[in-house]
C-alpha positions in Angstrom: 0.0 8.3 -21.8 -0.3 4.9 -20.2 -3.8 3.5 -20.3 -5.2 2.0 -17.1 -8.6 0.3 -16.9 -11.4 1.5 -14.7 -11.2 -0.1 -11.2 -14.9 -0.9 -11.0 -15.0 -2.4 -14.4 -11.9 -4.4 -13.7 -13.4 -5.7 -10.4 -16.5 -6.8 -12.3 -14.4 -8.7 -14.8 -11.7 -10.1 -12.5 -13.8 -10.7 -9.4 -15.6 -13.9 -10.7 -12.2 -15.3 -11.8 -10.7 -14.7 -8.4 -13.8 -16.1 -6.7 -13.5 -19.3 -8.7 -9.9 -19.6 -7.8 -10.6 -19.0 -4.1 -13.4 -21.6 -4.0 -10.8 -24.2 -5.0 -8.5 -23.5 -2.0 -8.6 -25.9 0.9 -8.6 -23.7 3.9 -7.5 -24.7 7.3 -8.2 -22.4 10.3 -5.9 -22.3 13.3 -6.9 -20.7 16.7 -10.2 -19.6 15.1 -11.7 -19.2 18.6 -9.5 -16.1 19.2 -11.6 -14.3 16.5 -15.0 -15.8 17.3 -14.7 -15.0 21.0 -14.3 -11.3 20.2 -17.2 -11.4 17.8 -19.5 -13.2 20.2 -18.6 -10.8 23.0 -19.3 -7.8 20.8 -15.9 -6.3 21.6 -14.2 -3.8 19.1 -11.1 -5.2 17.4 -8.7 -4.4 14.6 -7.5 -7.1 12.2 -3.7 -6.8 11.8 -2.2 -8.3 8.7 0.6 -7.9 6.2 -0.3 -6.4 2.9 1.0 -9.4 0.9 -1.6 -11.7 2.6 -4.7 -9.7 1.6 -6.1 -11.9 -1.1 -6.9 -15.1 1.0 -7.8 -13.0 4.0 -10.3 -10.8 2.1 -11.9 -14.0 0.9 -12.1 -15.6 4.3 -13.8 -12.7 6.0 -16.1 -11.5 3.2 -19.6 -10.3 4.0 -18.9 -10.0 7.7 -19.3 -6.2 8.1 -15.6 -5.5 8.2 -14.2 -2.1 7.2 -10.8 -2.0 5.4 -8.3 0.8 5.1 -7.2 1.2 1.5 -5.0 3.7 -0.3 -6.4 6.6 -2.3 -3.8 5.9 -5.0 -4.9 4.3 -8.3 -3.7 0.8 -7.2 -5.7 1.1 -4.0 -8.8 1.8 -6.0 -8.5 -1.6 -7.7 -8.4 -3.2 -4.3 -11.3 -1.1 -3.0 -13.5 -2.0 -5.9 -12.9 -5.8 -5.4 -13.3 -5.5 -1.6 -16.6 -3.7 -2.0 -17.8 -6.6 -4.2 -17.0 -8.9 -1.2 -19.0 -6.8 1.2 -16.3 -4.7 2.8 -16.7 -1.0 3.8 -13.8 1.0 2.3 -12.0 3.6 4.4 -9.8 5.7 2.1 -6.4 7.0 3.3 -2.9 6.0 4.1 0.2 7.1 6.1 1.0 9.6 3.3 -2.4 10.7 2.0 -5.6 11.3 4.1 -4.0 9.8 7.2 -5.8 11.9 9.8 -9.2 11.5 8.0 -9.0 7.7 7.7 -7.8 7.4 11.3 -11.0 9.2 12.5 -13.1 7.0 10.2 -11.5 3.9 11.6 -12.1 5.0 15.2 -15.7 5.8 14.5 -16.2 2.4 12.8 -14.6 0.6 15.8 -16.8 2.6 18.3 -19.9 1.5 16.3 -18.9 -2.1 16.7 -17.5 -2.7 13.2 -14.1 -4.6 12.9 -11.5 -2.7 11.0 -8.7 -4.3 8.9 -5.3 -2.6 8.6 -2.2 -3.5 6.7 0.5 -1.7 8.8 3.0 -1.9 6.0 0.7 -0.6 3.3 0.1 0.8 0.9 3.6 1.0 -0.5 5.9 -0.4 2.2 8.5 -0.8 3.3 7.5 -4.5 3.4 6.6 -5.8 6.8 7.4 -2.6 8.7 4.7 -1.4 11.1 3.4 2.1 10.7 1.6 3.5 13.8 -1.8 4.2 12.4 -3.4 0.9 13.4 -2.0 1.3 16.9 -3.4 4.8 17.3 -6.8 3.8 16.1 -7.0 0.8 18.4 -5.9 3.0 21.4 -8.4 5.8 20.7 -11.3 3.4 20.3 -10.4 1.1 23.2 -10.1 -1.8 20.7 -8.0 -4.9 20.8 -5.5 -5.8 18.1 -6.1 -9.3 16.5 -3.1 -10.5 14.4 -4.1 -12.7 11.4 -1.8 -14.5 9.0 -2.3 -16.5 5.8 0.2 -19.0 4.3 -0.1 -21.4 1.4 1.7 -24.6 0.3 1.7 -23.4 -3.3 1.4 -19.8 -4.4 2.4 -17.3 -7.0 4.3 -14.2 -5.8 4.1 -10.9 -7.7 7.3 -8.9 -8.2 5.8 -6.1 -6.3 7.2 -4.2 -3.2 5.3 -6.6 -0.9 5.7 -9.9 -2.8 1.9 -10.1 -3.0 0.8 -13.7 -2.6 -1.8 -15.5 -4.7 -2.4 -19.1 -3.8 -2.5 -21.5 -6.7 -5.6 -23.5 -7.7 -6.4 -26.2 -5.1 -3.7 -24.9 -2.8 -3.9 -25.6 0.9 -4.3 -22.2 2.6 -3.7 -22.0 6.3 -5.2 -19.0 8.2 -4.2 -18.4 11.8 -5.3 -16.0 14.4 -3.0 -14.6 17.1 -3.8 -13.7 20.6 -5.7 -10.4 20.8 -4.1 -7.7 22.9 -5.2 -4.2 24.1 -3.2 -1.0 23.6 -2.4 0.6 26.9 -2.7 4.4 27.3 0.0 6.9 26.5 3.1 6.9 24.4 4.4 3.8 26.2 1.3 1.9 25.2 1.8 2.9 21.6 5.4 1.8 21.6 4.5 -1.5 23.2 1.6 -2.1 20.8 3.8 -1.5 17.7 6.5 -3.9 19.0 3.9 -6.5 19.7 2.3 -6.1 16.3 5.5 -7.2 14.3 6.4 -9.8 16.9 3.0 -11.4 17.0 2.7 -11.6 13.2 6.2 -13.1 12.8 5.6 -15.7 15.6 2.2 -16.7 14.1 3.6 -17.1 10.6 6.4 -19.4 11.9 3.7 -21.5 13.6 1.8 -21.8 10.4 4.6 -22.2 7.9 5.1 -24.9 5.3 8.5 -26.6 5.7 8.6 -27.6 2.0 6.4 -24.9 0.5 7.0 -24.0 -3.1 6.7 -20.4 -4.3 6.7 -19.3 -7.9 7.4 -15.8 -9.1 5.3 -14.1 -11.7 5.1 -10.6 -13.2 
């Protein structure tokens, strides 16, 4: 039987190391007003981000009362333990397990005024393909969708399904916020919202990209 360490113990051990790495990053924020305007107005919104960009984005929005949807699988528990240390509220579920329950939890969190972060291609892909859960939650709660992207000039990429990104020490990390948009009623609103999700993330990433960025693979 393959031994796997306890998620909470792992988070206690690895968390300080990741924190030291993150503090070395030189962060640049693009269109930050698109996020701050929603916060100042007290409007419910959903963070929309690709799974591979989680690490720098979790660090950027730590201790801000954000709820995050994470998988009930073992790998998701590692992420949940680390996110909890950063002040996030974990909502457990995915498109394959606990989907209806986590959708209800997300709607309730949004209606209470708490932002919710979704990775529409998580927890296991396919990479950069939008699953409908985030769109349903935003529509039911009357919340806006706020695309958010992180890119780095130097980063390691895991050989995982999502090519998970870990910026290197002292990397320049650029975080950009897309234009928030509402989800219109009915099936047509869901279809339009899903199409806009992928399009907005791709457009924003092109805007932030590094022309000569270097990426290194790792196990």
